[in-house]
C-alpha positions, 0 to 999 in steps of 0.5 A, a space after each residue: 496444509 501447504 504454505 501460502 505463497 507471497 504475492 510478490 507484486 503486493 510485497 514490493 508495494 506494501 510494507 509492514 509498520 511496527 504497529 502491525 498496520 500496513 503502509 502503502 503509497 497513494 495512487 495517481 502520484 507518478 505522472 500527469 502532475 502538471 494539472 494538479 495543485 501543489 497541495 494535492 501533489 504534496 498530499 500524494 507524497 505521503 504514505 497511507 495505511 491500508 484500509 480496513 476493507 482491504 486489510 484482510 485480503 492484502 494481509 493474506 496475499 503477503 503470506 501473513 497469518 
C-alpha cells in the first residue's frame, strides 16, 4: 500500500499538541477588525482545538495514522 502524502497547506496551519490533539487558529482574525469589539478580537487571538467532527479528516490529511 502506498504512503499517504501530507497535505502541505493543512500542515502549515495545524500543529500537533503533546496530548495528540490538533491546534488551529481561529477564523476571521486577520483583517476588517475595526468593526469588531475588543472582546471579540481578544478571543480570536487564542488557538482552538480541531473539532471532533473534523478531526479524522484533518488527521488523515496530515498523513498521520
